[in-house]
MARBA-3410 file (N, C-alpha, C, O; in Angstrom, 1 decimal):
212
8.6,-53.9,-12.9,9.5,-54.1,-13.5,9.9,-55.5,-14.3,10.3,-56.4,-13.7 ~ 9.7,-55.7,-15.9,9.9,-56.7,-16.6,11.0,-57.4,-16.1,12.1,-57.0,-15.7 ~ 10.4,-58.5,-16.2,11.7,-59.7,-15.7,11.7,-60.8,-16.4,12.7,-61.5,-16.7 ~ 10.3,-60.8,-16.6,10.5,-62.3,-17.7,10.0,-61.7,-19.3,9.1,-60.9,-19.4 ~ 10.7,-62.2,-20.5,10.7,-62.2,-21.8,10.1,-63.1,-22.5,10.5,-64.2,-22.3
9.1,-62.9,-23.5,8.3,-64.2,-24.1,8.6,-63.6,-25.4,8.2,-62.5,-25.7 ~ 9.4,-64.2,-26.2,9.7,-64.1,-27.5,8.8,-64.7,-28.5,8.6,-65.9,-28.1 ~ 8.4,-64.5,-29.4,8.0,-65.2,-30.5,9.7,-65.6,-31.2,10.8,-65.3,-30.8 ~ 9.2,-66.2,-32.7,10.6,-67.3,-33.1,10.8,-66.7,-34.2,11.6,-65.7,-34.3 ~ 9.8,-67.1,-35.4,10.4,-66.7,-36.7,10.1,-64.9,-36.6,9.2,-64.5,-35.8
11.0,-64.0,-37.6,11.0,-62.9,-37.5,11.1,-62.6,-36.8,10.9,-61.3,-36.9 ~ 11.4,-62.8,-35.7,11.5,-62.1,-34.5,12.8,-62.5,-33.9,13.4,-61.5,-33.6 ~ 13.4,-63.7,-33.6,14.5,-63.9,-33.3,15.3,-64.5,-35.0,16.4,-64.3,-35.5 ~ 14.7,-64.9,-35.2,15.4,-65.5,-36.8,15.0,-64.8,-37.7,13.9,-64.2,-37.6 ~ 15.8,-64.6,-38.7,15.8,-64.1,-40.3,15.8,-65.1,-41.2,16.6,-65.7,-42.0
13.6,-65.4,-40.6,13.5,-66.9,-41.5,12.1,-66.3,-42.6,11.3,-67.1,-43.0 ~ 11.8,-65.0,-43.2,10.9,-65.3,-43.6,10.9,-65.7,-45.1,9.8,-66.0,-45.6 ~ 12.0,-65.7,-45.7,12.0,-65.3,-47.0,12.3,-67.5,-47.2,11.9,-68.3,-48.1 ~ 12.8,-67.7,-46.3,12.7,-69.5,-45.8,11.5,-69.8,-45.6,11.2,-70.6,-46.4 ~ 10.3,-69.6,-44.6,9.5,-69.8,-44.6,8.7,-70.0,-45.3,7.9,-71.0,-45.3
8.4,-68.6,-46.8,7.7,-68.3,-47.8,8.1,-69.7,-49.2,7.4,-70.3,-50.0 ~ 9.9,-69.9,-48.8,9.8,-71.1,-49.9,9.5,-72.2,-49.6,9.3,-72.9,-50.6 ~ 9.3,-72.6,-48.4,9.3,-74.1,-47.9,7.4,-74.3,-47.8,6.8,-75.4,-47.7 ~ 6.8,-73.1,-48.0,5.3,-72.9,-48.1,5.6,-73.5,-49.7,5.9,-74.7,-49.9 ~ 5.6,-72.8,-50.6,5.3,-73.1,-51.7,5.4,-73.8,-52.5,4.7,-74.1,-53.5
6.9,-74.5,-51.9,7.5,-75.8,-52.2,7.0,-77.0,-51.6,7.2,-78.1,-52.2 ~ 6.5,-77.1,-50.9,5.2,-78.3,-50.3,4.0,-78.5,-51.0,3.2,-79.5,-50.8 ~ 3.7,-77.5,-52.1,2.8,-77.5,-52.9,3.3,-78.1,-54.0,2.8,-79.2,-54.3 ~ 4.1,-77.8,-54.6,4.9,-78.3,-55.7,5.3,-79.7,-56.4,5.4,-79.9,-57.6 ~ 5.3,-80.5,-55.4,4.8,-82.1,-56.3,3.5,-82.4,-56.2,3.4,-83.6,-56.4
2.3,-81.7,-55.9,1.0,-81.8,-55.8,0.2,-81.4,-57.2,-0.6,-82.0,-57.9 ~ 1.1,-79.9,-57.2,0.5,-79.2,-58.3,1.8,-78.6,-58.6,2.4,-78.0,-57.6 ~ 2.5,-78.6,-60.0,3.5,-78.2,-60.1,3.3,-76.8,-60.7,4.2,-75.9,-60.5 ~ 2.4,-76.6,-61.5,2.2,-75.2,-62.3,1.3,-74.3,-61.7,0.6,-73.6,-62.3 ~ 1.3,-74.5,-59.7,0.2,-73.5,-59.2,0.9,-72.4,-59.4,2.1,-72.2,-59.8
-0.2,-71.7,-59.1,0.6,-69.7,-58.9,1.4,-69.4,-58.2,1.0,-68.7,-57.3 ~ 2.4,-69.6,-58.2,3.6,-69.2,-56.7,3.3,-67.9,-56.4,3.3,-67.6,-55.2 ~ 3.0,-66.9,-57.5,3.1,-65.7,-56.7,1.8,-65.6,-56.1,1.8,-64.9,-55.1 ~ 0.5,-66.3,-56.6,-0.6,-66.0,-55.7,-0.1,-66.4,-54.0,-0.1,-65.6,-53.1 ~ 0.5,-68.1,-54.0,1.0,-68.4,-53.0,1.9,-67.3,-52.0,1.7,-67.0,-50.9
2.7,-67.0,-52.7,3.9,-65.3,-51.8,2.7,-64.6,-51.3,2.4,-64.5,-50.1 ~ 2.1,-64.2,-52.1,1.0,-63.1,-51.5,0.2,-63.6,-50.2,-0.2,-63.0,-49.2 ~ 0.0,-64.9,-50.7,-1.1,-65.1,-49.3,0.1,-65.5,-48.0,0.0,-65.0,-46.8 ~ 1.2,-66.4,-48.3,1.9,-65.7,-47.0,2.3,-64.6,-46.4,2.4,-64.3,-45.2 ~ 2.8,-63.7,-47.7,3.0,-62.3,-47.0,1.8,-61.9,-46.1,1.8,-61.9,-44.9
0.9,-61.6,-46.8,-0.8,-61.1,-45.9,-1.4,-61.7,-44.8,-2.1,-61.2,-43.9 ~ -1.0,-63.2,-44.8,-0.9,-63.7,-43.8,0.1,-63.9,-42.7,0.0,-65.0,-42.2 ~ 0.7,-63.5,-42.5,2.3,-63.6,-41.7,1.9,-63.8,-40.0,1.4,-63.0,-39.3 ~ 2.1,-64.8,-39.7,1.6,-65.6,-38.1,0.5,-66.4,-37.8,0.4,-67.0,-36.7 ~ -0.3,-66.5,-38.8,-1.4,-67.2,-38.9,-0.8,-68.5,-39.0,0.3,-68.8,-39.4
-2.0,-69.6,-38.3,-1.5,-71.1,-37.9,-1.4,-71.6,-39.6,-2.2,-71.1,-40.4 ~ -0.3,-72.6,-40.3,-0.1,-72.9,-40.9,-1.1,-73.4,-41.7,-1.5,-72.9,-42.8 ~ -1.6,-74.6,-41.0,-3.1,-75.4,-42.1,-4.0,-74.6,-42.5,-4.6,-74.9,-43.5 ~ -4.3,-73.1,-41.7,-5.2,-72.2,-42.0,-4.5,-71.3,-43.6,-5.2,-70.6,-44.3 ~ -3.5,-71.5,-43.8,-2.9,-71.2,-44.7,-3.0,-72.1,-46.1,-3.5,-71.9,-47.2
-2.5,-73.2,-45.4,-2.8,-74.7,-46.6,-4.4,-74.7,-46.9,-4.7,-74.9,-48.1 ~ -5.0,-74.5,-46.4,-6.8,-74.4,-46.4,-7.3,-73.4,-47.5,-7.7,-73.5,-48.7 ~ -7.0,-72.6,-46.7,-7.2,-71.2,-47.7,-6.4,-71.5,-49.8,-7.0,-71.6,-50.9 ~ -5.4,-71.5,-49.6,-4.7,-72.1,-50.6,-5.4,-73.2,-51.7,-5.5,-73.1,-53.0 ~ -5.9,-74.2,-50.7,-6.6,-75.3,-51.2,-7.9,-74.8,-51.8,-8.2,-74.8,-53.0
-8.7,-74.3,-50.8,-10.1,-73.7,-51.0,-9.7,-72.6,-52.8,-10.3,-72.6,-53.8 ~ -8.7,-71.9,-52.6,-9.0,-70.9,-53.9,-8.2,-71.8,-55.1,-8.4,-71.2,-56.2 ~ -7.5,-72.7,-55.1,-7.2,-73.1,-56.1,-8.1,-74.8,-56.4,-7.7,-75.4,-57.4 ~ -9.1,-75.2,-55.4,-10.1,-76.1,-55.7,-9.0,-77.2,-56.2,-9.0,-77.9,-57.3 ~ -8.2,-77.3,-55.3,-7.4,-78.8,-55.1,-7.9,-79.7,-54.4,-8.9,-79.3,-53.7
-7.6,-80.8,-54.3,-8.4,-82.0,-53.5,-7.0,-82.7,-52.8,-6.7,-83.8,-53.0 ~ -6.2,-81.7,-51.8,-5.5,-81.9,-50.9,-6.3,-81.8,-49.9,-7.4,-81.4,-49.9 ~ -5.1,-82.2,-48.4,-5.5,-82.4,-47.6,-4.8,-81.0,-46.5,-3.6,-81.1,-46.2 ~ -5.5,-80.0,-46.1,-4.7,-78.9,-45.1,-3.4,-79.3,-43.9,-2.3,-78.9,-43.7 ~ -4.2,-80.4,-43.3,-3.1,-81.7,-42.4,-1.9,-82.1,-42.9,-0.7,-81.8,-42.8
-2.6,-82.9,-43.5,-1.3,-83.3,-44.4,-0.5,-82.8,-44.7,0.5,-83.0,-44.1 ~ -0.6,-81.5,-45.8,0.5,-80.7,-46.0,1.3,-80.3,-44.9,2.5,-80.3,-44.7 ~ 0.2,-79.9,-44.1,0.9,-78.9,-42.8,2.0,-80.1,-42.4,2.9,-79.7,-41.6 ~ 2.1,-81.0,-42.5,3.2,-82.1,-42.1,4.1,-82.1,-42.8,5.1,-81.6,-42.5 ~ 3.9,-82.7,-44.2,5.0,-81.9,-45.5,5.9,-80.8,-45.0,7.2,-80.9,-44.9
5.3,-79.8,-44.7,5.7,-78.4,-44.7,7.0,-78.6,-43.3,8.2,-78.3,-43.3 ~ 6.3,-79.3,-42.3,7.4,-79.2,-41.1,8.9,-79.9,-41.6,10.0,-79.5,-41.4 ~ 8.0,-81.6,-42.5,9.2,-82.1,-42.9,10.3,-81.5,-43.6,11.5,-81.5,-43.3 ~ 9.7,-80.8,-44.7,10.7,-79.9,-45.3,11.5,-78.6,-44.3,12.7,-78.3,-44.4 ~ 10.6,-78.0,-43.3,11.9,-77.6,-42.4,12.9,-78.0,-41.6,14.0,-77.5,-41.3
12.4,-79.3,-41.2,13.3,-79.9,-40.5,14.9,-80.8,-41.5,16.0,-81.1,-41.1 ~ 14.3,-81.0,-42.6,15.1,-81.6,-43.9,16.7,-80.6,-43.8,17.8,-80.9,-43.6 ~ 15.7,-78.8,-44.2,16.8,-77.3,-44.5,17.0,-77.0,-43.2,18.1,-76.5,-43.3 ~ 16.7,-76.9,-42.0,16.7,-76.4,-40.7,18.2,-75.4,-41.2,17.9,-74.2,-41.2 ~ 19.1,-75.6,-41.4,20.1,-75.2,-41.2,20.4,-74.3,-41.9,21.6,-74.1,-42.1
19.3,-73.4,-42.4,19.2,-72.6,-43.8,18.7,-71.4,-42.6,19.1,-70.3,-42.8 ~ 18.0,-71.6,-41.7,17.6,-70.5,-40.6,18.9,-69.8,-40.1,19.8,-70.4,-39.5 ~ 19.0,-68.7,-40.3,20.0,-68.3,-39.4,19.1,-67.0,-38.5,18.1,-66.5,-39.0 ~ 19.8,-66.6,-37.0,19.2,-65.7,-36.2,19.5,-64.2,-36.7,20.5,-64.2,-37.4 ~ 19.1,-63.2,-36.5,19.2,-62.0,-36.5,20.4,-61.6,-36.1,20.7,-62.3,-35.1
21.6,-60.5,-36.5,22.6,-60.1,-35.6,22.2,-59.4,-34.6,21.3,-58.6,-34.5 ~ 22.9,-59.9,-33.8,23.0,-59.2,-32.0,22.0,-60.0,-31.5,21.3,-59.5,-30.6 ~ 21.7,-61.4,-31.8,20.6,-62.2,-31.0,20.8,-62.3,-29.9,20.1,-62.0,-28.9 ~ 22.3,-63.2,-30.2,23.0,-63.7,-28.8,23.4,-63.1,-27.8,23.4,-63.7,-26.7 ~ 24.1,-61.3,-28.1,24.3,-60.9,-27.4,23.2,-60.0,-26.6,23.3,-59.4,-25.5
22.0,-60.0,-27.4,20.7,-59.6,-26.4,20.4,-60.5,-25.4,20.2,-60.1,-24.2 ~ 20.5,-61.6,-25.8,20.2,-63.0,-24.9,21.0,-62.6,-23.6,20.5,-62.5,-22.5 ~ 22.1,-62.4,-24.0,23.3,-62.3,-22.7,23.3,-61.3,-21.8,23.6,-61.3,-20.6 ~ 22.9,-60.2,-22.7,22.7,-58.8,-21.6,21.7,-59.6,-20.6,21.9,-59.8,-19.4 ~ 20.5,-60.2,-21.5,19.5,-60.2,-20.8,19.7,-61.7,-19.5,19.0,-61.6,-18.5
20.2,-62.4,-19.6,20.5,-63.0,-18.4,21.3,-62.5,-17.6,21.1,-62.7,-16.4 ~ 22.3,-61.6,-18.0,23.5,-61.3,-17.6,22.7,-60.3,-16.0,23.2,-60.2,-14.9 ~ 21.6,-59.9,-16.3,20.6,-58.8,-15.9,19.7,-59.7,-14.8,19.4,-59.1,-13.7 ~ 19.5,-60.6,-14.9,18.7,-62.2,-14.5,17.5,-62.0,-14.7,16.6,-61.8,-13.8 ~ 17.2,-62.1,-16.3,15.8,-61.6,-16.7,15.8,-63.2,-17.1,16.8,-63.8,-17.5
14.7,-63.6,-16.9,14.5,-65.1,-17.7,13.9,-64.7,-19.0,13.2,-63.7,-19.2 ~ 14.1,-65.7,-19.9,13.4,-66.0,-21.0,13.1,-67.1,-21.4,13.5,-68.2,-20.9 ~ 11.9,-66.9,-23.0,11.1,-68.0,-23.1,11.1,-67.8,-24.7,11.5,-66.9,-25.5 ~ 10.4,-69.1,-24.9,10.1,-68.7,-26.7,8.8,-69.5,-26.4,8.7,-70.7,-26.0 ~ 7.8,-68.5,-27.0,6.2,-69.3,-27.6,5.8,-68.7,-28.5,5.5,-67.5,-28.6
5.9,-70.0,-29.8,5.5,-70.2,-30.8,4.9,-71.1,-31.5,4.8,-72.3,-31.2 ~ 4.3,-70.5,-32.9,3.7,-71.8,-33.5,4.6,-73.1,-34.8,4.3,-74.1,-35.5 ~ 5.7,-72.4,-34.7,6.8,-73.6,-35.1,6.6,-75.0,-34.3,6.0,-75.1,-33.2 ~ 7.3,-76.1,-35.0,6.9,-77.0,-34.3,8.2,-77.3,-33.3,9.2,-76.7,-33.4 ~ 8.0,-78.5,-32.3,9.2,-78.7,-31.2,10.4,-79.1,-32.8,11.5,-78.5,-32.9
10.0,-80.0,-33.6,10.7,-80.6,-34.7,12.0,-80.1,-35.3,13.2,-80.5,-35.3 ~ 11.2,-79.3,-35.8,12.3,-77.7,-36.6,12.7,-76.8,-35.5,13.8,-76.3,-35.7 ~ 12.2,-76.4,-34.6,12.5,-75.7,-33.5,13.9,-75.9,-32.6,14.9,-75.2,-32.3 ~ 13.5,-77.3,-32.2,14.7,-77.7,-31.5,15.7,-77.7,-32.2,16.6,-77.0,-31.7 ~ 16.2,-78.4,-33.7,17.1,-78.4,-34.5,17.1,-77.1,-34.5,17.0,-76.8,-33.3
17.2,-76.2,-34.9,17.2,-74.9,-34.5,18.1,-74.1,-33.7,18.9,-73.2,-33.8 ~ 17.6,-74.7,-32.9,17.9,-74.1,-31.3,19.4,-75.1,-31.0,20.6,-74.8,-31.5 ~ 19.3,-75.6,-30.7,20.6,-76.8,-30.9,21.6,-76.6,-31.4,22.6,-76.4,-30.8 ~ 21.5,-76.8,-32.5,22.2,-75.9,-33.8,23.8,-75.0,-33.7,25.0,-75.1,-33.7 ~ 22.5,-73.8,-33.5,23.2,-72.6,-32.8,23.5,-72.4,-31.2,23.7,-71.3,-30.7
23.4,-73.4,-30.7,23.7,-73.5,-29.6,22.9,-72.3,-28.3,23.4,-71.8,-27.3 ~ 22.0,-72.3,-28.6,21.1,-70.9,-28.0,20.2,-71.9,-27.0,20.0,-71.2,-26.0 ~ 19.6,-73.2,-26.8,18.7,-73.3,-25.9,18.4,-73.7,-24.5,17.4,-74.0,-23.8 ~ 20.2,-73.2,-24.2,20.5,-72.6,-22.7,19.7,-71.4,-22.1,19.2,-71.2,-21.0 ~ 19.8,-70.5,-23.2,19.4,-69.5,-22.6,17.7,-69.2,-21.8,17.4,-68.4,-20.9
16.9,-70.4,-22.7,15.6,-70.5,-22.3,15.4,-71.3,-21.2,16.0,-72.3,-20.9 ~ 14.3,-70.6,-20.4,13.8,-71.4,-19.3,12.7,-72.6,-19.6,12.6,-73.7,-19.1 ~ 11.8,-71.9,-20.8,11.2,-72.8,-21.4,11.2,-72.3,-23.2,11.5,-71.2,-23.8 ~ 10.7,-73.8,-23.8,10.2,-73.5,-25.0,9.0,-74.3,-25.6,8.8,-75.5,-25.8 ~ 8.4,-73.3,-25.7,7.0,-74.0,-26.2,6.3,-73.6,-27.8,5.9,-72.5,-28.2
6.3,-74.6,-28.2,5.4,-75.0,-29.6,3.5,-74.7,-29.7,2.8,-75.7,-29.5 ~ 3.1,-73.9,-29.9,1.8,-73.5,-29.4,0.7,-74.5,-30.4,-0.4,-74.9,-30.1 ~ 1.4,-74.6,-31.4,1.2,-76.0,-32.7,0.9,-77.1,-31.6,-0.2,-77.1,-31.1 ~ 1.8,-77.9,-31.3,2.0,-79.0,-31.0,1.4,-79.1,-29.2,1.4,-80.0,-28.4 ~ 1.2,-78.0,-29.1,0.4,-78.1,-27.9,-0.9,-77.5,-27.9,-1.4,-76.9,-27.0
-1.6,-78.0,-29.4,-2.6,-77.9,-29.5,-3.4,-76.5,-29.3,-4.6,-76.7,-29.4 ~ -3.2,-75.5,-29.0,-3.2,-73.8,-29.0,-2.5,-73.6,-30.0,-1.3,-73.8,-30.0 ~ -3.0,-73.3,-30.6,-1.9,-72.1,-32.2,-2.6,-70.9,-31.7,-3.7,-70.8,-31.3 ~ -1.2,-69.5,-31.6,-1.9,-68.5,-31.3,-3.0,-68.2,-32.9,-2.9,-68.7,-34.0 ~ -4.2,-66.9,-32.2,-3.4,-66.2,-30.9,-4.4,-66.9,-29.6,-4.9,-66.4,-28.6
-4.4,-67.9,-30.1,-5.6,-68.7,-28.6,-4.3,-68.2,-27.2,-3.2,-68.5,-27.6 ~ -4.4,-67.6,-26.1,-3.5,-66.9,-25.2,-2.9,-68.4,-24.2,-2.1,-68.3,-23.2 ~ -3.6,-69.8,-24.7,-3.2,-70.6,-23.9,-2.1,-70.7,-23.1,-1.9,-70.8,-21.9 ~ -1.1,-70.8,-24.7,0.6,-71.0,-24.3,1.2,-69.8,-23.0,1.8,-70.0,-21.9 ~ 1.0,-69.1,-23.4,1.5,-67.7,-22.4,1.0,-68.0,-21.4,1.7,-68.1,-20.4
-0.7,-68.2,-21.2,-1.4,-68.5,-19.8,-0.5,-69.5,-18.6,-0.2,-69.4,-17.4 ~ -0.2,-70.8,-19.9,1.3,-71.5,-19.1,2.0,-71.4,-18.0,2.2,-71.7,-16.8 ~ 2.3,-70.6,-19.3,4.1,-70.1,-19.3,4.0,-69.3,-17.6,4.4,-69.5,-16.5 ~ 3.5,-68.5,-18.0,2.8,-67.2,-16.3,2.6,-68.0,-15.2,2.9,-67.5,-14.2 ~ 1.9,-69.2,-15.0,0.9,-69.5,-14.3,2.1,-71.1,-13.5,2.0,-71.6,-12.4
2.9,-71.3,-14.4,4.0,-72.8,-14.1,5.2,-71.7,-13.4,5.7,-72.1,-12.3 ~ 5.8,-70.2,-13.8,6.8,-69.2,-13.2,6.5,-69.0,-12.0,7.5,-69.0,-11.2 ~ 4.9,-68.9,-11.5,4.8,-68.2,-10.7,4.5,-66.9,-9.8,4.2,-66.7,-8.7 ~ 5.0,-66.2,-11.2,4.9,-65.1,-11.2,3.7,-64.1,-11.8,3.0,-64.5,-12.8 ~ 3.4,-63.0,-11.2,2.1,-62.1,-11.5,2.8,-61.7,-13.1,3.9,-61.3,-13.3
1.7,-61.8,-14.2,2.0,-61.1,-15.2,2.2,-59.7,-15.4,2.5,-59.3,-16.5 ~ 2.2,-58.9,-14.7,2.6,-57.8,-14.4,4.0,-57.6,-15.3,4.4,-56.8,-16.1 ~ 4.7,-59.0,-14.5,6.5,-58.9,-15.0,6.5,-59.6,-16.4,7.6,-59.9,-16.9 ~ 5.3,-59.9,-16.9,6.0,-60.1,-18.2,6.0,-59.4,-19.6,5.3,-58.5,-19.8 ~ 6.9,-60.0,-20.5,6.9,-59.0,-22.3,6.6,-59.9,-22.8,7.0,-61.0,-22.3
6.0,-60.0,-24.0,5.8,-60.4,-25.2,6.3,-59.9,-26.3,5.8,-58.9,-26.7 ~ 7.6,-60.6,-27.0,7.9,-59.7,-28.1,7.6,-60.6,-29.1,8.0,-61.8,-29.0 ~ 6.9,-60.1,-30.3,6.4,-60.5,-31.5,6.9,-59.7,-32.6,7.6,-58.8,-32.5 ~ 6.2,-60.3,-34.0,6.4,-59.6,-34.8,5.3,-59.4,-36.2,5.6,-59.2,-37.3 ~ 3.4,-59.8,-35.6,3.2,-60.2,-36.5,1.7,-59.3,-35.5,1.7,-59.0,-34.3
0.4,-59.0,-36.8,-1.0,-58.9,-35.9,-1.1,-60.1,-35.3,-1.7,-60.1,-34.2 ~ -0.7,-60.9,-35.6,-1.4,-62.4,-34.8,-0.6,-62.2,-33.2,-1.4,-62.3,-32.2 ~ 0.6,-62.1,-33.1,1.5,-62.0,-32.3,0.7,-60.7,-31.4,0.7,-60.9,-30.2 ~ 0.2,-59.6,-31.8,-0.4,-58.5,-31.3,-1.7,-58.8,-30.8,-2.2,-58.0,-30.0 ~ -2.3,-59.7,-31.0,-3.3,-60.5,-30.7,-3.4,-61.5,-29.8,-4.5,-61.6,-29.1
-2.4,-62.3,-29.7,-1.9,-63.2,-29.3,-1.4,-62.7,-27.5,-1.9,-63.3,-26.5 ~ -0.4,-61.4,-27.4,-0.4,-60.8,-26.4,-1.4,-59.8,-25.7,-1.2,-59.2,-24.6 ~ -2.3,-59.6,-26.6,-3.6,-58.8,-26.0,-4.3,-59.7,-25.4,-4.4,-59.6,-24.2 ~ -5.1,-60.8,-26.1,-6.1,-61.6,-25.4,-5.1,-62.5,-23.7,-5.7,-62.9,-22.7 ~ -4.3,-62.6,-23.8,-3.0,-63.0,-22.8,-3.2,-61.7,-21.8,-3.4,-62.0,-20.6
-3.2,-60.3,-22.3,-3.1,-59.8,-20.8,-2.2,-59.6,-20.7,-2.0,-59.1,-19.6 ~ -0.8,-59.7,-21.6,0.5,-59.3,-21.2,1.1,-58.2,-21.8,1.0,-58.3,-23.1 ~ 1.8,-57.3,-21.4,2.6,-55.9,-22.1,3.2,-56.5,-22.8,3.8,-57.6,-22.4 ~ 3.5,-55.8,-24.6,4.2,-56.4,-25.3,4.6,-55.4,-26.6,3.9,-54.5,-27.0 ~ 5.8,-55.7,-27.0,6.6,-54.9,-28.4,6.1,-55.9,-29.5,6.1,-57.1,-29.5
5.8,-55.2,-30.4,5.8,-55.8,-32.0,6.7,-55.1,-32.7,6.6,-53.9,-32.6 ~ 8.1,-55.8,-33.7,9.2,-55.0,-33.7,9.1,-55.7,-35.6,8.5,-56.8,-35.8 ~ 9.5,-55.1,-36.4,9.4,-55.4,-37.7,10.9,-55.6,-38.4,11.1,-55.0,-39.4 ~ 11.8,-56.4,-37.8,13.4,-56.8,-38.2,13.7,-56.2,-39.5,14.7,-55.5,-39.8 ~ 12.3,-56.7,-40.4,12.9,-55.9,-42.1,12.6,-54.6,-42.3,13.2,-54.2,-43.3
11.7,-53.4,-41.5,11.5,-52.1,-41.4,13.3,-51.8,-41.4,14.0,-51.3,-42.3 ~ 13.9,-52.4,-40.0,14.9,-51.9,-39.5,16.4,-52.7,-40.3,17.5,-52.8,-39.9 ~ 15.7,-52.9,-41.5,17.1,-53.5,-42.2,17.3,-54.5,-41.5,18.5,-54.1,-41.1 ~ 17.1,-55.8,-40.7,17.7,-56.7,-39.7,18.7,-56.7,-38.9,19.5,-57.7,-38.6 ~ 18.6,-55.6,-38.4,19.6,-54.8,-37.7,19.1,-54.4,-36.2,19.9,-53.7,-35.5
17.8,-54.7,-35.7,17.1,-54.1,-34.8,17.9,-54.4,-33.4,18.1,-53.6,-32.4 ~ 18.4,-55.9,-33.5,19.0,-56.1,-32.2,20.4,-55.5,-31.9,20.7,-55.2,-30.7 ~ 21.3,-55.4,-33.0,22.3,-55.1,-33.0,22.3,-53.5,-32.9,23.4,-52.8,-32.9 ~ 21.6,-53.1,-32.9,21.7,-51.4,-33.0,21.0,-51.1,-31.5,21.1,-50.0,-31.0 ~ 20.5,-51.9,-31.1,20.0,-51.9,-29.2,21.3,-52.2,-28.8,21.8,-51.3,-28.4
22.0,-53.5,-28.8,23.3,-53.8,-28.0,24.2,-52.5,-28.7,25.4,-52.7,-28.4 ~ 24.1,-51.5,-29.6,25.3,-50.7,-29.3,24.6,-49.4,-28.7,25.4,-48.7,-28.1 ~ 23.7,-49.0,-28.8,22.9,-48.3,-28.0,22.9,-48.5,-26.1,22.9,-47.6,-25.3 ~ 23.0,-49.7,-25.9,22.9,-50.0,-24.1,24.7,-50.0,-24.2,25.3,-49.6,-23.2 ~ 25.4,-50.4,-25.2,26.7,-50.4,-25.2,27.3,-49.3,-24.7,28.0,-49.3,-23.6
27.0,-48.0,-25.8,27.1,-46.4,-26.0,26.8,-46.0,-24.2,27.8,-45.7,-23.5 ~ 25.3,-46.0,-23.6,24.9,-45.5,-22.4,25.8,-46.2,-21.4,26.1,-45.7,-20.4 ~ 26.2,-47.4,-21.8,26.8,-48.3,-20.4,28.4,-47.2,-20.6,28.7,-46.2,-19.9 ~ 29.1,-47.7,-21.4,30.1,-46.4,-21.6,30.5,-45.3,-21.1,31.6,-44.9,-20.6 ~ 29.1,-44.5,-21.5,29.4,-43.0,-20.9,28.9,-42.9,-19.2,29.2,-42.0,-18.5
28.3,-44.0,-18.9,28.3,-44.0,-17.2,29.2,-44.2,-16.3,29.1,-44.2,-15.1 ~ 30.6,-44.2,-17.3,31.7,-44.5,-16.3,32.1,-43.6,-15.7,33.0,-43.7,-14.9
END
């Protein structure tokens, strides 16, 4: 039985793809106002889940820019902290978390998003209390798909990894969970019209009513 659920954050719990892509583009504009924004958007789309400094480096190399990927990553995080209120959770997220907690399950976040913007978003939406542990793989120095952060969560829990399930949205998340040796579900909220959690809760509710 799965008793521990580890969630990715962006595009798994939050409806943040368009926002994240715009912040990626906006990070370049002060340095290169005429940059090909369509190319940047395509890069961002085709490499979902990849570490941000690697995306910045790929764009720098493509356009032969005299910029530093680490510095751009820092500037990108500052933009996220300034505009974090634009990020919204998928409909049904809180209800799903309530359901898991009411059943005695433990819930975690393990993401490449940095602590600065991550904590602001959770606190603004009053969701921090649901999670046993919130981990930024970026700030811990082991970005996905390096399985270090999942291993650390499991080790600190004192439970076998068979009790864990990871939920993410990208190929990187797939590789992350595979490398950690835990069961996983990769979901695409956009294919599900951004209502996956809402639909799941309606199904659970219907089943519960019929069982009475």
